[in-house]
C-alpha positions in Angstrom: -10.1 -30.4 -38.9 -6.9 -32.0 -38.7 -5.1 -33.7 -35.6 -2.0 -31.8 -34.4 0.9 -33.6 -35.1 2.4 -36.2 -31.7 5.8 -34.5 -31.8 4.0 -31.0 -30.8 1.6 -32.6 -28.4 4.8 -34.3 -26.6 5.9 -30.4 -26.3 2.9 -28.7 -25.4 2.6 -31.3 -22.6 6.1 -31.0 -21.4 5.7 -27.1 -21.7 2.5 -27.6 -19.2 4.6 -29.6 -16.6 7.0 -26.9 -16.5 4.4 -23.8 -16.3 2.9 -26.0 -13.2 6.1 -26.3 -11.6 6.8 -22.6 -12.1 3.5 -21.8 -10.4 4.6 -24.2 -7.7 8.2 -21.9 -7.4 6.2 -18.8 -7.4 3.6 -20.3 -4.3 6.6 -21.4 -2.7 8.5 -17.9 -2.9 5.3 -15.7 -1.7 4.4 -18.6 1.2 7.4 -20.4 1.9 8.3 -23.9 1.5 7.1 -25.1 4.8 3.5 -23.6 4.9 2.7 -24.4 0.7 3.8 -28.4 1.6 1.3 -27.9 4.5 -1.3 -26.0 3.2 -1.2 -28.6 -0.4 -0.9 -31.8 2.3 2.6 -32.8 0.1 5.7 -33.9 1.5 8.9 -31.5 1.6 10.6 -34.0 -0.8 8.2 -34.1 -3.2 7.7 -30.4 -3.5 11.3 -29.8 -3.7 11.2 -32.4 -6.8 8.4 -30.4 -8.0 9.7 -27.3 -8.3 13.5 -28.8 -9.4 14.3 -26.0 -12.2 16.9 -29.0 -13.5 14.7 -31.9 -14.1 11.5 -32.1 -16.0 8.8 -32.5 -13.7 6.0 -34.8 -13.7 3.1 -33.8 -11.8 0.1 -36.0 -11.3 -3.2 -35.3 -11.0 -3.6 -34.7 -7.6 -0.9 -31.9 -7.7 -3.1 -29.6 -9.7 -6.4 -30.8 -7.9 -4.3 -29.3 -4.7 -3.7 -26.5 -6.5 -7.1 -25.4 -7.4 -8.7 -26.6 -4.2 -6.4 -24.9 -1.8 -4.6 -22.2 -3.6 -8.0 -21.0 -5.4 -6.6 -21.2 -8.7 -9.1 -22.1 -11.1 -8.4 -24.8 -13.9 -7.6 -22.4 -17.0 -5.8 -20.5 -14.2 -3.2 -23.7 -13.6 -2.8 -24.5 -17.3 -2.9 -21.4 -19.0 0.2 -19.4 -17.0 -1.6 -16.3 -16.6 0.5 -15.4 -13.8 3.3 -14.4 -15.8 6.0 -13.3 -15.0 4.9 -11.1 -11.7 5.0 -13.1 -8.2 3.2 -9.9 -6.8 0.4 -9.9 -9.0 0.3 -13.7 -8.4 -0.1 -13.0 -4.4 -2.5 -10.3 -5.1 -4.8 -12.4 -6.8 -4.4 -15.9 -4.9 -6.7 -16.7 -1.8 -5.1 -19.8 -0.2 -7.1 -21.2 2.4 -5.7 -21.1 5.9 -5.9 -24.7 6.8 -3.9 -28.1 5.7 -5.3 -30.0 2.9 -7.7 -32.9 4.7 -10.1 -33.9 1.6 -7.8 -37.1 0.4 -10.9 -39.4 -0.1 -12.7 -36.5 -2.0 -9.5 -36.3 -4.0 -9.7 -40.4 -4.7 -12.8 -40.2 -5.8 -12.1 -37.1 -8.1 -9.3 -38.8 -10.1 -11.0 -42.0 -10.2 -14.0 -40.6 -12.2 -10.9 -38.4 -14.4 -9.0 -41.6 -14.9 -12.6 -43.5 -15.8 -13.5 -40.6 -18.6 -9.9 -41.0 -19.8 -10.2 -45.0 -20.2 -13.4 -44.4 -22.3 -11.8 -42.1 -24.9 -9.0 -44.5 -25.3 -11.4 -47.3 -25.4 -13.2 -45.3 -28.1 -10.6 -44.3 -30.2 -8.5 -47.7 -29.6 -4.9 -48.2 -28.0 -2.7 -48.1 -30.4 -4.4 -45.4 -32.3 -4.7 -43.0 -29.1 -1.1 -43.8 -27.7 0.7 -42.9 -31.1 -1.9 -39.8 -31.1 -0.4 -38.9 -28.0 3.2 -39.2 -28.9 3.1 -42.1 -26.2 4.3 -45.7 -26.3 2.0 -48.3 -26.0 3.1 -49.9 -23.1 3.6 -46.2 -21.0 -0.4 -45.5 -21.9 -1.5 -48.9 -21.2 0.5 -48.2 -17.6 -1.3 -45.0 -17.2 -4.6 -46.1 -17.4 -4.5 -49.1 -15.0 -1.9 -46.6 -12.2 -4.0 -45.2 -9.5 -2.3 -41.8 -10.1 -3.3 -39.9 -13.6 -0.4 -38.0 -14.9 -1.3 -34.4 -15.9 0.7 -34.9 -19.0 -1.7 -37.9 -19.8 -4.8 -34.9 -19.3 -3.3 -32.5 -21.7 -2.6 -35.3 -24.7 -6.1 -36.5 -24.6 -7.3 -32.8 -24.1 -4.9 -32.0 -27.7 -5.5 -35.0 -29.1 -9.6 -35.5 -29.1 -10.1 -31.6 -29.0 -12.1 -32.4 -25.5 -12.1 -29.8 -23.3 -9.5 -30.5 -20.1 -11.8 -28.9 -17.6 -14.5 -31.5 -18.9 -11.7 -34.3 -18.5 -11.4 -33.1 -14.9 -14.6 -32.4 -13.9 -17.3 -33.8 -16.0 -18.4 -30.3 -17.4 -17.2 -27.7 -19.4 -15.6 -24.7 -17.1 -17.1 -21.0 -18.0 -13.5 -20.1 -17.5 -12.0 -22.4 -20.4 -14.8 -21.6 -22.8 -14.1 -17.6 -22.2 -10.8 -18.1 -23.1 -11.4 -20.4 -25.8 -13.6 -17.5 -27.3 -10.8 -15.0 -26.6 -8.6 -16.3 -28.8 -7.5 -14.7 -32.2 -10.0 -11.8 -30.8 -8.1 -8.6 -32.2 -9.8 -6.6 -28.4 -7.6 -10.0 -26.7 -4.5 -7.1 -25.7 -3.1 -10.7 -24.0 -2.5 -12.3 -27.8 -3.5 -16.1 -26.4 -3.0 -18.7 -28.5 -4.7 -22.0 -29.1 -3.8 -24.6 -26.1 -1.7 -26.7 -28.6 1.0 -23.4 -28.7 -0.1 -21.7 -25.3 1.8 -23.1 -23.3 5.0 -23.3 -25.6 5.2 -19.9 -26.3 4.8 -19.4 -22.6 7.8 -21.1 -22.2 9.9 -19.6 -25.0 8.7 -16.0 -23.5 10.2 -16.9 -20.4 13.5 -18.6 -21.6 14.0 -15.7 -24.1 13.4 -13.2 -20.9 15.5 -15.1 -18.6 18.9 -15.3 -20.9 18.2 -19.1 -21.3 17.9 -18.5 -25.3 19.6 -22.4 -25.7 16.2 -23.8 -24.4 14.6 -21.8 -26.1 16.1 -22.6 -29.4 13.9 -26.3 -29.1 10.8 -23.9 -30.0 12.0 -21.6 -32.4 11.0 -23.7 -35.4 7.5 -23.8 -34.1 7.9 -19.8 -33.4 8.6 -19.3 -36.7 5.7 -21.8 -38.2 3.2 -19.6 -36.4 4.3 -16.4 -37.8 3.1 -18.5 -41.6 -0.9 -18.5 -40.0 -3.3 -16.0 -39.9 -2.8 -14.6 -36.8 -4.8 -11.2 -35.0 -2.4 -8.5 -34.2 -2.3 -9.0 -30.8 -1.2 -12.2 -31.1 1.8 -10.9 -33.8 2.9 -8.5 -31.5 3.4 -11.1 -28.4 5.0 -13.9 -30.9 7.1 -11.3 -32.8 8.8 -9.8 -29.4 9.5 -13.5 -28.3 11.4 -14.0 -31.2 12.9 -10.9 -31.0 14.1 -11.4 -27.4 15.1 -14.6 -28.9 17.9 -13.8 -31.4 19.0 -10.3 -29.3 19.8 -13.1 -26.5 21.4 -15.3 -29.0 23.5 -12.4 -30.6 21.6 -11.6 -33.3 20.7 -7.6 -32.7 20.0 -7.0 -36.2 17.5 -9.8 -36.7 15.6 -8.6 -33.5 15.4 -5.4 -34.9 14.1 -6.2 -38.1 11.6 -8.6 -36.5 10.1 -5.2 -34.3 10.3 -3.2 -37.4 7.9 -5.5 -39.3 5.9 -5.8 -37.0 5.8 -2.4 -36.1 4.7 -1.5 -39.8 1.4 -3.4 -39.0 0.6 -1.9 -35.9 1.1 1.7 -37.4 -2.1 0.5 -39.9 -4.3 -0.5 -37.4 -7.3 2.1 -36.8 -8.4 2.1 -33.4 -6.2 4.4 -32.2 -6.5 2.9 -28.6 -5.3 -0.3 -29.4 -2.4 1.0 -31.9 -1.5 3.2 -28.9 -1.4 0.2 -26.5 0.7 -2.3 -29.0 2.9 0.4 -29.9 4.0 1.2 -26.2 4.6 -2.1 -26.5 7.1 -2.6 -29.0 8.8 0.6 -27.3 9.1 -1.3 -24.0 10.3 -4.3 -25.9 12.8 -2.3 -27.8 14.1 -0.5 -24.5 14.4 -3.8 -23.0 16.4 -4.8 -25.3 18.2 -1.8 -25.6 17.7 -1.4 -29.3 18.0 2.6 -29.0 17.5 3.9 -32.7 14.3 1.5 -32.7 12.8 3.0 -30.0 13.8 6.4 -30.6 12.0 5.7 -34.2 8.9 4.5 -32.9 8.3 7.0 -30.2 9.4 9.9 -32.5 6.9 8.7 -35.2 4.1 8.8 -32.4 5.4 12.2 -31.3 5.1 13.6 -35.1 1.9 11.6 -35.9 -0.4 11.7 -33.2 -1.7 14.5 -31.4 -3.7 12.1 -28.6 -2.4 13.2 -24.9 -2.2 10.1 -23.7 -0.5 8.7 -27.0 2.2 11.8 -26.7 2.8 11.2 -23.2 4.1 7.9 -23.6 5.9 8.3 -26.1 7.9 10.9 -24.1 8.3 8.4 -21.2 9.6 5.8 -23.2 12.0 8.5 -24.8 13.0 9.4 -21.3 13.4 6.3 -20.2 15.9 5.3 -22.6 17.7 8.0 -22.0 17.8 7.2 -18.3 19.1 3.9 -19.2 21.7 5.7 -21.6 22.7 7.8 -18.3 21.9 11.1 -20.4 20.2 12.5 -17.5 20.0 16.0 -18.5 18.3 14.6 -22.0 15.9 12.3 -19.4 14.7 15.3 -17.2 13.9 17.3 -20.2 11.4 14.0 -22.0 10.1 13.3 -18.3 8.9 16.8 -17.9 7.7 17.1 -21.7 5.7 13.8 -20.6 4.5 15.1 -17.4 3.3 18.2 -19.7 1.0 16.1 -21.2 -0.3 13.8 -18.7 -1.8 16.8 -17.3 -4.6 16.4 -20.2 -5.4 12.8 -19.4 -9.0 12.6 -18.7 -9.0 9.4 -16.8 -8.2 10.4 -13.4 -6.9 7.4 -12.1 -4.9 6.3 -14.6 -3.4 9.9 -14.9 -2.4 9.9 -11.3 -0.6 6.6 -11.2 1.1 7.8 -14.5 2.4 10.8 -13.0 3.6 8.9 -10.1 5.6 6.7 -12.2 7.4 10.0 -13.7 7.8 11.4 -10.2 9.4 8.2 -9.3 12.2 8.6 -12.3 12.2 12.7 -11.1 13.4 11.3 -7.6 16.2 9.3 -9.2 17.3 12.4 -11.0 17.6 15.0 -8.5 19.4 12.6 -6.5 21.7 12.5 -9.6 22.2 16.1 -10.0 23.3 16.1 -5.8 19.6 17.4 -4.8 19.3 15.3 -1.9 16.9 17.2 -0.1 14.2 17.6 -2.6 14.8 13.7 -3.9 14.0 12.9 -0.4 10.8 15.1 -0.3 10.1 13.5 -3.4 10.2 10.0 -2.2 8.3 10.9 1.2 5.6 12.1 -0.8 5.6 9.1 -3.8 5.3 6.6 -0.4 2.0 7.9 0.2 1.1 7.3 -3.1 -1.4 4.8 -3.3 -1.4 4.1 -6.8 2.2 2.9 -7.2 2.9 -0.7 -6.4 4.9 -2.1 -4.5 8.0 -3.2 -6.4 8.1 1.1 -7.1 7.9 1.9 -3.4 10.9 -0.9 -2.9 12.8 1.0 -5.4 12.3 4.5 -3.7 13.0 3.0 -0.4 16.5 1.9 -2.0 17.0 5.1 -3.6 16.6 6.8 -0.1 18.8 4.3 1.8 21.3 5.1 -0.6 20.6 9.0 -0.1 20.5 8.6 4.1 23.8 6.3 4.3 25.5 9.1 1.9 24.4 11.6 4.4 25.1 9.4 7.6 21.5 9.7 8.7 21.5 6.2 10.5 18.3 6.6 12.8 15.7 7.3 9.2 18.0 4.9 7.3 17.1 2.2 10.0 13.5 3.1 9.2 13.6 3.3 5.7 14.8 -0.5 5.9 12.1 -1.9 8.1 9.7 -0.6 5.8 11.6 -1.9 2.6 11.8 -4.9 4.8 8.0 -5.3 5.5 7.4 -4.4 1.7 9.8 -7.5 0.6 7.7 -9.4 2.9 4.5 -8.3 1.2 5.8 -9.0 -2.1 7.5 -11.6 -1.8 6.6 -13.8 1.0 8.1 -13.6 4.4 10.2 -16.9 4.3 11.9 -15.4 0.7 15.6 -15.5 1.0 17.2 -12.1 -0.6 20.8 -10.7 -1.0 19.6 -6.8 -0.9 18.0 -7.5 2.4 21.2 -9.0 3.6 23.5 -6.6 2.3 21.2 -3.4 3.1 21.4 -4.3 6.6 25.0 -5.2 6.8 25.9 -1.5 5.5 23.5 0.3 7.4 25.1 -1.9 10.6 28.5 -1.0 9.2 27.7 2.7 9.2 26.5 2.7 12.4 28.9 1.4 13.9 31.6 4.1 12.5 29.1 6.5 14.7 29.9 7.1 18.5 26.8 5.4 19.8 28.4 2.7 18.3 26.4 -1.1 17.4 24.6 -2.8 20.7 25.6 -6.4 21.2 22.6 -7.8 19.3 23.7 -5.3 16.2 27.0 -6.4 16.0 25.8 -9.9 15.8 23.4 -9.5 13.6 26.5 -7.5 11.4 28.6 -10.8 11.8 25.8 -13.1 10.4 25.5 -10.9 7.7 29.1 -10.5 6.8 29.3 -14.6 6.6 26.4 -14.7 4.4 27.5 -12.1 2.2 31.2 -13.6 2.3 30.6 -16.6 -0.1 28.2 -14.3 -2.6 29.9 -13.7 -6.3 29.5 -10.7 -7.8 27.9 -12.9 -10.8 25.2 -13.9 -8.2 23.9 -10.2 -7.6 22.0 -7.5 -9.8 24.0 -4.8 -11.3 22.7 -2.1 -7.9 23.5 -4.7 -5.5 26.7 -5.8 -7.3 28.2 -2.0 -6.7 26.8 -1.9 -3.1 28.4 -5.4 -2.5 31.7 -4.1 -3.6 31.6 -1.3 -1.2 30.4 -3.2 1.7 33.6 -5.7 0.9 36.2 -3.0 0.4 35.4 -1.5 3.6 34.3 -5.0 6.0 37.6 -6.4 5.4 39.5 -4.6 2.5 38.6 -6.8 0.0 39.1 -4.8 -3.1 38.3 -7.8 -5.9 34.7 -7.0 -6.5 35.4 -3.2 -6.2 38.1 -4.1 -9.2 35.8 -5.9 -11.7 32.8 -3.3 -10.7 35.1 -0.7 -11.9 35.8 -2.4 -14.9 32.4 -3.0 -15.6 31.6 0.3 -15.1 34.6 2.2 -17.3 33.1 -0.1 -20.1 29.3 0.2 -19.5 28.5 -3.0 -19.2 26.9 -2.8 -15.8 24.6 -0.3 -17.3 24.1 -2.0 -20.7 23.1 -5.2 -18.9 20.8 -4.2 -16.1 16.8 -3.6 -16.2 17.3 -1.6 -13.2 19.9 1.3 -13.7 22.1 0.9 -10.7 22.5 4.7 -10.1 21.8 4.8 -6.1 24.9 3.9 -5.0 27.4 5.1 -7.7 28.9 8.2 -5.1 29.4 5.4 -2.3 31.6 3.8 -5.2 33.8 6.3 -6.2 34.4 7.3 -2.7 35.5 3.7 -2.0 37.3 3.6 -5.2 39.5 6.6 -3.8 40.1 5.4 -0.7 40.8 2.2 -1.1 43.7 2.6 -4.1 41.5 1.4 -7.0 40.7 4.5 -8.3 42.3 5.2 -12.2 42.9 7.8 -15.1 40.1 5.7 -17.0 37.7 6.0 -14.1 38.8 9.6 -13.7 38.1 10.0 -17.3 34.7 8.3 -16.9 33.8 10.5 -14.3 34.3 13.5 -15.6 32.2 11.8 -19.0 29.4 11.6 -17.1 29.6 14.5 -14.9 28.8 16.4 -18.8 25.6 14.0 -18.9 24.2 15.1 -15.8 25.5 12.8 -13.2 26.9 15.9 -11.1 26.5 13.8 -7.7 30.0 12.4 -8.9 31.8 15.3 -8.2 29.8 15.8 -4.6 32.1 14.7 -1.6 30.1 13.1 1.5 28.7 15.8 3.6 28.1 18.6 1.4 
């Protein structure tokens, strides 16, 4: 078997280092920097350097050993980026130890053994040949072999160049997890579509860059992605790779190429004989099309499923995707119709756990639609019922509480709004970690306190101080720093707290143009009535906004015509 090129080995090694940095950053978000640095036995300065987003970090063996020993991460879990992309999953799966890292002597013993294993391998190959194959200057490799600290990049490069399993290099024996990962590569039943170790870190990196508008960084790996397309791939691998390439093309401005990529892979998926596998990958492609706002493509795939398939699961999902797309386009009447069709077919699902979960997701959207229709009482009733639903993830419940607070603020029900905020804050701490900073938490608290100040009871001295503190924090926030729904809320808050209409005017432009709705993953509909009221009160309201409002009411946004208190 031919050895991989040194150039790709280097890129793969750099990607692994970046993945480790992101893992630590996710851990700091969940646990807080102070707790994480104590848990791992690292100084805050070193931890800050390791999670830096600006520079290429160079973690040593001791870092991944501490992650393995203290955070409960398996060796494959550290290298494979199996946690991408959600922190809540990371938090759920980790089992960090309660006490700080103390096994320095054991760590040094392990590192010495790793170094000896690598020295033996290099000696057998030859220093010059090994350095060239691993894309390292000869002097650098020699320094690494003599150093007390073993770089993770050296371990990974030796692993790729020699084919020696990385857990053998790390522990002296093959880990069952790594072996299972290797055996699953190329398996048609592996829904994750994992690639071999040479390419997997690069694909993870490109995936993350493409999803987060960092397409210029992703461009470095585009040729590798295209070369992979020419290899023999399983359907799961092909779907995953094409999704990444499509995201890259869309974010770099080539929507046509993005659509072509998804259409080509869809043709192959439609020929898959296993109905469950075909349904899974079709759903994945529809999700991709919706996320990229390729409405025509998403409609074509969904309508094909509706015409050709008589499976309850496939039909319920197809109608659900059409509903989500209509909701994203603010075609609320159409969205309601599709959600009802999806719910109808989901009643025929046999697996009760999934059925309950799926219907809960539909009802979460329906709660938003009820509010949009101006039916705030039924919307709140549905929210209350869904908050008791155990099948919904924390992130969905947070979205429902956000909706509840928007309605309660509109209804000027401050006591219940404070109660909802406390629940939201608690879930936020569970989801992101108690130490995690959040603009939306500060913004929600400020809006609630400002509304409470206007009531007869007013604010206590403590609450007044909280409001002033929140106002100082929000004063420096730019509209570009927050998501669409927070941007709408920030524009309303700024206009009320100190008559600052600059963000209100900017948001008005985004609303009229549709930009604020077309670029957001979560469609910002919760605080639109508050925006309309603030724009009219401040004098920002215009003929263009009035025309937009009338157009939206015809599409189902009936609450835009409802006055506060009615």
